[in-house]
C-alpha positions as CSV (number, residue, x, y, z in Angstrom):
1,X,1.9,-9.6,8.6
2,X,1.6,-13.0,10.1
3,X,-2.1,-12.9,11.0
4,X,-3.0,-11.6,7.6
5,X,-0.9,-14.3,5.9
6,X,-2.6,-17.0,8.0
7,X,-6.1,-15.7,7.2
8,X,-5.6,-15.2,3.4
9,X,-2.8,-17.8,2.7
10,X,-0.4,-14.9,1.8
11,X,0.2,-13.0,-1.4
12,X,0.6,-15.0,-4.6
13,X,2.1,-14.0,-8.0
14,X,-0.5,-12.5,-10.3
15,X,-2.9,-11.5,-7.5
16,X,-4.5,-8.0,-7.1
17,X,-5.1,-7.0,-3.5
18,X,-7.2,-4.0,-2.5
19,X,-7.3,-2.1,0.8
20,X,-10.6,-0.2,1.3
21,X,-11.8,2.4,3.7
22,X,-12.9,6.0,4.1
23,X,-10.4,8.9,3.9
24,X,-7.6,8.8,6.6
25,X,-8.3,5.3,7.9
26,X,-4.8,4.0,7.0
27,X,-5.0,2.5,3.5
28,X,-1.6,4.0,2.6
29,X,-0.2,2.9,6.0
30,X,-1.3,-0.7,5.5
31,X,0.0,-0.9,1.9
32,X,3.3,0.7,2.9
33,X,3.7,-1.6,5.9
34,X,3.2,-4.7,3.8
35,X,5.7,-3.4,1.2
36,X,8.3,-2.6,3.8
37,X,7.9,-5.9,5.5
38,X,8.5,-7.7,2.2
39,X,11.6,-5.5,1.7
40,X,13.1,-6.4,5.1
41,X,13.4,-10.0,3.9
42,X,15.4,-9.0,0.8
43,X,12.6,-8.9,-1.6
44,X,12.0,-6.1,-4.2
45,X,9.1,-3.6,-4.0
46,X,8.1,-0.7,-6.3
47,X,6.0,2.0,-4.7
48,X,3.9,4.3,-6.9
49,X,2.3,7.3,-5.1
50,X,-0.3,9.3,-7.0
51,X,-1.1,11.4,-3.9
52,X,2.0,11.9,-1.8
53,X,5.5,13.3,-2.5
54,X,8.4,10.9,-2.1
55,X,9.7,12.8,1.0
56,X,6.3,12.2,2.7
57,X,6.5,8.5,1.9
58,X,10.0,8.2,3.2
59,X,9.0,10.0,6.4
60,X,6.3,7.5,7.0
61,X,8.6,4.7,6.1
62,X,11.1,6.0,8.7
63,X,8.4,6.1,11.3
64,X,7.4,2.5,10.5
65,X,10.8,1.0,10.3
66,X,12.6,2.9,13.0
67,X,9.8,3.2,15.6
68,X,10.1,7.0,15.4
69,X,7.2,9.3,16.0
70,X,6.1,10.7,12.6
71,X,5.6,14.2,14.1
72,X,9.2,14.2,15.3
73,X,10.5,12.8,12.0
74,X,8.9,15.8,10.2
75,X,10.4,18.3,12.6
76,X,14.2,18.2,12.6
77,X,14.3,20.6,15.5
78,X,13.0,17.7,17.6
79,X,15.7,15.3,16.6
80,X,18.0,16.3,19.5
81,X,15.4,15.4,22.1
82,X,15.3,12.1,23.9
83,X,12.3,9.7,23.6
84,X,10.8,7.5,26.3
85,X,13.5,4.8,25.7
86,X,16.3,7.2,26.2
87,X,17.3,7.4,22.5
88,X,17.4,10.6,20.6
89,X,14.8,11.0,17.9
90,X,17.6,11.9,15.4
91,X,19.3,8.6,16.1
92,X,16.1,6.6,15.3
93,X,15.7,8.6,12.1
94,X,19.3,7.9,11.0
95,X,19.1,4.2,11.7
96,X,15.8,3.9,9.9
97,X,17.1,5.9,6.8
98,X,20.1,3.6,6.7
99,X,17.8,0.5,6.9
100,X,15.6,1.8,4.1
101,X,18.5,2.7,1.9
102,X,19.7,-0.9,2.1
103,X,16.3,-2.2,1.0
104,X,15.4,-3.1,-2.6
105,X,12.7,-0.5,-2.7
106,X,11.9,2.2,-5.3
107,X,9.6,5.2,-4.8
108,X,7.9,7.1,-7.6
109,X,5.8,10.2,-7.2
110,X,5.5,11.3,-10.9
111,X,2.8,14.0,-11.2
112,X,-0.4,12.9,-12.9
113,X,0.7,9.3,-13.0
114,X,-0.9,7.1,-15.7
115,X,-1.1,3.3,-16.0
116,X,1.2,3.5,-19.0
117,X,3.9,5.1,-16.8
118,X,3.4,2.5,-14.0
119,X,3.6,-0.4,-16.5
120,X,6.7,1.0,-18.2
121,X,8.5,1.7,-15.0
122,X,7.7,-1.8,-13.6
123,X,9.0,-3.4,-16.7
124,X,12.2,-1.3,-16.6
125,X,12.8,-2.2,-12.9
126,X,12.0,-5.8,-13.6
127,X,14.5,-6.0,-16.4
128,X,17.2,-4.3,-14.2
129,X,16.5,-6.3,-11.1
130,X,15.5,-9.7,-12.5
131,X,11.9,-9.3,-11.5
132,X,9.8,-7.6,-8.8
133,X,8.2,-9.2,-5.8
134,X,5.5,-6.6,-5.1
135,X,4.0,-3.5,-6.7
136,X,2.2,-0.9,-4.5
137,X,-0.1,1.6,-6.2
138,X,-1.5,4.3,-4.0
139,X,-4.3,4.5,-5.1
140,X,-6.3,3.5,-8.1
141,X,-9.0,6.2,-8.1
142,X,-6.3,8.9,-8.6
143,X,-4.3,7.1,-11.4
144,X,-4.7,9.5,-14.4
145,X,-6.5,8.1,-17.5
146,X,-4.1,7.4,-20.4
147,X,-6.1,9.0,-23.1
148,X,-8.8,11.6,-23.7
149,X,-11.3,9.0,-24.8
150,X,-14.8,9.9,-23.6
151,X,-15.6,7.4,-20.9
152,X,-17.7,7.6,-17.7
153,X,-15.7,7.7,-14.4
154,X,-16.9,4.2,-13.7
155,X,-15.5,3.0,-17.0
156,X,-12.1,4.8,-16.3
157,X,-11.7,3.2,-12.9
158,X,-12.8,-0.2,-14.2
159,X,-10.1,0.1,-16.9
160,X,-7.4,1.0,-14.3
161,X,-8.5,-1.9,-12.1
162,X,-8.3,-4.4,-14.9
163,X,-4.9,-3.0,-16.0
164,X,-3.6,-3.5,-12.4
165,X,-4.7,-7.1,-12.5
166,X,-3.0,-7.6,-15.8
167,X,0.1,-5.9,-14.5
168,X,0.2,-8.5,-11.6
169,X,-0.1,-11.3,-14.1
170,X,2.5,-9.9,-16.5
171,X,5.1,-9.2,-13.8
172,X,4.3,-12.5,-12.0
173,X,4.0,-10.7,-8.6
174,X,1.2,-9.4,-6.5
175,X,-0.1,-5.8,-6.8
176,X,-1.7,-4.0,-3.9
177,X,-3.7,-0.8,-4.3
178,X,-6.2,1.2,-2.3
179,X,-9.8,2.2,-3.0
180,X,-12.1,4.7,-1.3
181,X,-15.6,3.7,-0.4
182,X,-18.9,5.3,-1.2
183,X,-21.6,6.1,1.3
184,X,-23.0,2.6,0.9
185,X,-19.7,1.0,1.9
186,X,-18.9,-0.2,-1.6
187,X,-15.8,0.5,-3.7
188,X,-16.1,4.0,-5.0
189,X,-16.8,4.7,-8.7
190,X,-16.6,1.1,-10.0
191,X,-17.9,-2.4,-9.2
192,X,-15.2,-3.7,-11.5
193,X,-12.7,-3.5,-8.6
194,X,-14.5,-6.2,-6.8
195,X,-14.5,-8.4,-9.9
196,X,-10.8,-8.0,-10.6
197,X,-9.4,-8.3,-7.1
198,X,-8.3,-11.5,-5.4
199,X,-8.3,-10.1,-1.9
200,X,-10.2,-7.1,-0.5
201,X,-9.4,-5.7,3.0
202,X,-11.7,-3.3,4.7
203,X,-10.2,-1.1,7.4
204,X,-12.7,-0.6,10.2
205,X,-12.8,0.9,13.7
206,X,-12.7,-2.6,15.2
207,X,-9.9,-4.0,13.0
208,X,-9.2,-5.2,9.4
209,X,-12.0,-7.3,7.8
210,X,-11.2,-9.7,4.9
211,X,-14.3,-9.0,2.7
212,X,-13.1,-11.0,-0.3
213,X,-10.6,-13.9,-0.3
214,X,-10.8,-15.7,-3.6
215,X,-8.6,-18.6,-2.4
216,X,-9.9,-18.8,1.2
217,X,-12.5,-17.9,3.7
218,X,-13.7,-14.3,4.2
219,X,-15.2,-12.7,7.2
220,X,-19.0,-13.1,7.6
221,X,-21.0,-9.9,7.8
222,X,-22.2,-10.5,11.3
223,X,-18.8,-11.4,12.7
224,X,-16.1,-9.1,14.0
225,X,-13.1,-8.3,11.7
226,X,-10.7,-11.2,11.8
227,X,-7.6,-9.1,12.3
228,X,-7.8,-7.1,15.6
229,X,-5.3,-4.6,14.3
230,X,-5.7,-0.9,14.7
231,X,-3.7,2.1,13.3
232,X,-0.8,3.4,15.3
233,X,-0.6,6.8,13.7
234,X,2.6,8.1,15.3
235,X,4.5,5.0,14.2
236,X,2.6,4.6,10.9
237,X,1.7,0.9,11.3
238,X,-1.1,-1.4,12.2
239,X,-0.6,-3.3,15.5
């Protein structure tokens, strides 16, 4: 996303990026959009979804890549109908699926996903594909703990946040994940997320605010968000 790259300097190997926002504000959409954009240029992305099934992720990817309406994608009975451009919805779905199948993208929806699973799968893919270019984890607060050790929820989330940062360093590629916010507008359940992250993006009604940018300038509290991008739900992308 050109405006985001200009503001932050772009993603760098070893960095942890965090998208933040209340429920249903587009955290998954933004992470997926970034991952798909990277894939369209021939780079390799591993998507780990702790919340959605793979078919849901693919449907959203089809809407993003093919310009298809998500509601139509999820209802095959609509595929024979023609959209505003004169093209059948089914044609858009077919073209988008073909484009996605040609990408170097891997989707994982393993139930009760742990950091150990994510780390081992990333290493397996990296060995097979001569490295990864981006890892997407959606999202950190629902990554399952690896052990039954007695820790507070804050300690569990801090441990996962730190592990994601180390994963980025070990795989020499950026990792992007999501985090819910509490009622005070802070990252939910752990302040460790803010310490571990290189870039933090807050999705707001007015746009996307860069609230942390370790290698560049962040948006000041009294200024409007730097990226005047809003969620286009039907097409599953920020525009």
